[in-house]
Steps between C-alpha positions, in 0.01 A plus 500: 500500500692388806719189523752322715718182485570289799563153636225294667564430866279322751133532577377642832192678632406852595223585742227754423403625844198693372336194339664242732626303204826319420619586147730247318782687327807414295820701564690616195860626538539790256836649412523849339473491124723701276374640169728376224310612187182672387302467178265746335224435249639759255836332471448139610128444418390466862553655847693296750759513777768237562631433849785306649459285812765338727868475405737217419865450400604696191667186358159343448386773260606580148667836414188591296279472809742683719525783249119523486470519879800744532716249673245396759477115520128450547371153540148574367401744228125553464295726277159647590273657244345835581189674383680836440848637444719382793590770762805301613861581426782246466656443842182575696422274799157350568440386865235327705317828579368492138201311654302586809284301739158427340618508139351232276754322278550200282792265550690293244734208571607146408299227670663205680604220271325164576687278255330241273144446635197302387164621382335476846745744663579709191149554366268378778366193313280276712651175382323177420302252702654264756231232459264358236765327294765778547826407656773762463313804356472724807739766367505425127413773249242295305445552126715751320299509176289306259627223277376645166713810481810294592663785683494670840320842502719802567487630857396157648570517873749227588775424752806727487713752677310710743574841656791735425250728318462879498212579733312831531309566820275805491334728748731447799526762771813649645470452871825661612820666367804472721756754369757412771534138388377548142207258551159523329222293654240386239166349604461134405723241340741577215632254235829314537730391773708710733750700299279515190524828301180693550362792296262735678308728271236759591 
Protein backbone atom coordinates (compact mmCIF):
# COMPACT_ATOMS: atom_id res chain seq x y z
CA UNK A 1 0.00 0.00 0.00
CA UNK A 2 1.32 3.42 -1.03
CA UNK A 3 0.18 6.77 0.32
CA UNK A 4 0.95 10.49 0.36
CA UNK A 5 -0.40 13.63 2.00
CA UNK A 6 -0.52 16.99 0.26
CA UNK A 7 -2.30 20.29 -0.19
CA UNK A 8 -4.62 20.88 -3.12
CA UNK A 9 -3.40 23.55 -5.52
CA UNK A 10 -4.94 24.79 -8.77
CA UNK A 11 -6.32 22.86 -11.73
CA UNK A 12 -4.64 22.95 -15.12
CA UNK A 13 -4.38 20.73 -18.18
CA UNK A 14 -1.80 18.41 -19.67
CA UNK A 15 -1.69 17.50 -23.35
CA UNK A 16 -1.48 13.94 -24.63
CA UNK A 17 0.37 14.35 -27.93
CA UNK A 18 -0.29 10.76 -29.03
CA UNK A 19 -4.08 10.98 -28.64
CA UNK A 20 -4.33 14.72 -29.25
CA UNK A 21 -6.32 15.24 -26.06
CA UNK A 22 -6.27 17.84 -23.30
CA UNK A 23 -6.36 16.14 -19.88
CA UNK A 24 -7.77 18.13 -16.92
CA UNK A 25 -5.57 17.65 -13.85
CA UNK A 26 -5.40 18.89 -10.27
CA UNK A 27 -1.99 19.72 -8.84
CA UNK A 28 -1.25 18.51 -5.31
CA UNK A 29 1.73 19.91 -3.41
CA UNK A 30 3.21 17.03 -1.42
CA UNK A 31 5.77 17.52 1.34
CA UNK A 32 7.92 14.60 2.55
CA UNK A 33 6.24 12.49 5.24
CA UNK A 34 8.11 11.35 8.34
CA UNK A 35 7.22 8.04 9.98
CA UNK A 36 6.40 8.74 13.64
CA UNK A 37 5.09 5.34 14.76
CA UNK A 38 4.32 1.82 13.55
CA UNK A 39 1.76 -0.69 14.77
CA UNK A 40 1.78 -4.48 14.42
CA UNK A 41 -1.11 -6.90 14.63
CA UNK A 42 0.63 -9.05 17.23
CA UNK A 43 0.99 -6.21 19.71
CA UNK A 44 -1.59 -3.60 18.68
CA UNK A 45 -4.25 -5.73 17.01
CA UNK A 46 -3.70 -4.32 13.51
CA UNK A 47 -0.92 -3.26 11.15
CA UNK A 48 -0.50 0.45 10.49
CA UNK A 49 1.99 3.25 10.06
CA UNK A 50 1.62 6.78 11.43
CA UNK A 51 3.20 9.71 9.59
CA UNK A 52 3.76 13.39 10.35
CA UNK A 53 3.11 16.12 7.78
CA UNK A 54 4.10 19.81 7.83
CA UNK A 55 5.42 21.60 10.89
CA UNK A 56 4.22 24.36 13.20
CA UNK A 57 5.32 26.24 16.33
CA UNK A 58 6.20 23.99 19.24
CA UNK A 59 4.17 26.24 21.54
CA UNK A 60 0.98 25.04 19.85
CA UNK A 61 1.54 21.42 20.87
CA UNK A 62 1.40 19.67 24.21
CA UNK A 63 4.44 18.01 25.74
CA UNK A 64 2.76 14.64 25.29
CA UNK A 65 2.51 15.11 21.51
CA UNK A 66 6.07 16.47 21.28
CA UNK A 67 7.31 13.48 23.26
CA UNK A 68 5.49 11.11 20.92
CA UNK A 69 7.00 12.75 17.81
CA UNK A 70 10.51 12.98 19.33
CA UNK A 71 10.34 16.79 19.51
CA UNK A 72 9.24 17.34 15.91
CA UNK A 73 6.25 19.77 15.86
CA UNK A 74 4.12 18.22 13.12
CA UNK A 75 0.92 19.98 12.12
CA UNK A 76 -0.79 16.78 10.91
CA UNK A 77 -0.49 13.22 12.25
CA UNK A 78 -2.21 10.61 10.10
CA UNK A 79 -2.40 6.83 10.41
CA UNK A 80 -2.68 4.46 7.45
CA UNK A 81 -3.69 0.84 7.94
CA UNK A 82 -1.63 -1.80 6.12
CA UNK A 83 -2.36 -5.34 4.96
CA UNK A 84 0.86 -6.74 6.40
CA UNK A 85 3.55 -5.95 8.96
CA UNK A 86 4.94 -2.47 8.20
CA UNK A 87 8.40 -2.35 6.65
CA UNK A 88 8.94 1.25 7.76
CA UNK A 89 11.13 2.38 10.62
CA UNK A 90 10.54 5.43 12.81
CA UNK A 91 12.22 8.41 11.18
CA UNK A 92 11.92 7.13 7.60
CA UNK A 93 10.94 9.66 4.94
CA UNK A 94 8.24 9.10 2.29
CA UNK A 95 8.50 11.34 -0.79
CA UNK A 96 6.59 11.99 -4.00
CA UNK A 97 8.43 9.26 -5.93
CA UNK A 98 6.27 6.74 -4.03
CA UNK A 99 3.91 7.05 -6.99
CA UNK A 100 4.71 6.94 -10.70
CA UNK A 101 2.99 8.16 -13.83
CA UNK A 102 0.06 5.90 -14.71
CA UNK A 103 -0.70 4.68 -11.18
CA UNK A 104 -4.40 4.44 -10.30
CA UNK A 105 -5.25 5.88 -6.87
CA UNK A 106 -8.15 7.00 -4.75
CA UNK A 107 -8.19 10.42 -3.14
CA UNK A 108 -9.77 11.52 0.14
CA UNK A 109 -10.48 15.10 1.23
CA UNK A 110 -12.99 17.49 2.81
CA UNK A 111 -15.43 19.07 0.34
CA UNK A 112 -16.17 22.79 0.13
CA UNK A 113 -18.63 24.07 2.72
CA UNK A 114 -21.79 25.58 1.19
CA UNK A 115 -23.48 26.80 4.37
CA UNK A 116 -27.20 26.36 5.13
CA UNK A 117 -28.98 25.37 1.89
CA UNK A 118 -32.51 24.43 0.90
CA UNK A 119 -33.72 21.09 -0.40
CA UNK A 120 -33.45 22.06 -4.09
CA UNK A 121 -29.71 22.72 -3.93
CA UNK A 122 -28.89 20.24 -1.17
CA UNK A 123 -30.88 17.21 -2.36
CA UNK A 124 -31.94 18.05 -5.92
CA UNK A 125 -35.68 18.39 -5.20
CA UNK A 126 -37.72 19.66 -8.15
CA UNK A 127 -39.84 22.02 -6.08
CA UNK A 128 -43.54 22.68 -6.45
CA UNK A 129 -45.68 24.23 -9.17
CA UNK A 130 -45.67 27.90 -10.03
CA UNK A 131 -49.27 27.90 -11.26
CA UNK A 132 -52.61 26.13 -10.68
CA UNK A 133 -53.28 27.74 -7.34
CA UNK A 134 -49.67 27.61 -6.12
CA UNK A 135 -48.09 30.90 -5.21
CA UNK A 136 -44.78 30.53 -3.34
CA UNK A 137 -44.00 26.81 -3.54
CA UNK A 138 -41.28 26.77 -6.21
CA UNK A 139 -38.53 25.73 -3.79
CA UNK A 140 -40.51 24.30 -0.87
CA UNK A 141 -39.83 20.74 0.37
CA UNK A 142 -43.48 19.66 0.37
CA UNK A 143 -44.84 17.09 2.81
CA UNK A 144 -42.45 15.75 5.46
CA UNK A 145 -44.68 12.89 6.64
CA UNK A 146 -48.22 11.72 7.28
CA UNK A 147 -50.51 13.08 9.99
CA UNK A 148 -51.37 9.77 11.64
CA UNK A 149 -47.94 8.87 12.97
CA UNK A 150 -47.52 12.40 14.41
CA UNK A 151 -43.79 12.49 13.89
CA UNK A 152 -41.23 13.04 11.14
CA UNK A 153 -39.56 9.82 9.86
CA UNK A 154 -35.86 9.47 10.56
CA UNK A 155 -33.62 10.37 7.65
CA UNK A 156 -36.12 12.77 6.06
CA UNK A 157 -34.25 14.96 3.58
CA UNK A 158 -34.66 18.57 4.62
CA UNK A 159 -32.81 21.89 4.47
CA UNK A 160 -29.58 22.12 6.43
CA UNK A 161 -25.85 22.63 6.32
CA UNK A 162 -24.33 21.42 3.06
CA UNK A 163 -20.77 20.42 2.23
CA UNK A 164 -17.73 20.15 4.51
CA UNK A 165 -18.00 16.35 4.26
CA UNK A 166 -15.34 13.68 3.83
CA UNK A 167 -15.34 12.73 0.13
CA UNK A 168 -13.66 9.68 -1.43
CA UNK A 169 -12.91 9.82 -5.16
CA UNK A 170 -11.84 6.50 -6.66
CA UNK A 171 -9.95 5.35 -9.76
CA UNK A 172 -8.03 8.54 -10.52
CA UNK A 173 -4.85 8.36 -12.59
CA UNK A 174 -1.49 9.92 -11.75
CA UNK A 175 -0.60 11.99 -14.82
CA UNK A 176 2.77 13.34 -13.69
CA UNK A 177 5.14 13.41 -10.70
CA UNK A 178 7.41 16.46 -10.44
CA UNK A 179 10.13 15.60 -7.93
CA UNK A 180 11.85 18.98 -8.33
CA UNK A 181 8.83 20.96 -7.06
CA UNK A 182 7.17 18.10 -5.09
CA UNK A 183 4.02 18.27 -7.22
CA UNK A 184 1.76 15.34 -8.12
CA UNK A 185 -0.71 15.86 -10.99
CA UNK A 186 -3.90 13.80 -10.59
CA UNK A 187 -6.40 13.43 -13.42
CA UNK A 188 -9.78 15.08 -12.79
CA UNK A 189 -11.18 17.20 -9.98
CA UNK A 190 -10.43 16.65 -6.29
CA UNK A 191 -12.64 17.55 -3.31
CA UNK A 192 -12.18 20.79 -1.39
CA UNK A 193 -10.82 24.27 -1.94
CA UNK A 194 -7.22 25.27 -2.56
CA UNK A 195 -5.15 24.35 0.47
CA UNK A 196 -7.35 21.40 1.47
CA UNK A 197 -5.49 18.44 2.98
CA UNK A 198 -5.54 15.62 0.43
CA UNK A 199 -4.80 11.93 1.01
CA UNK A 200 -3.58 9.96 -2.01
CA UNK A 201 -3.71 6.19 -1.54
CA UNK A 202 -2.75 3.55 -4.07
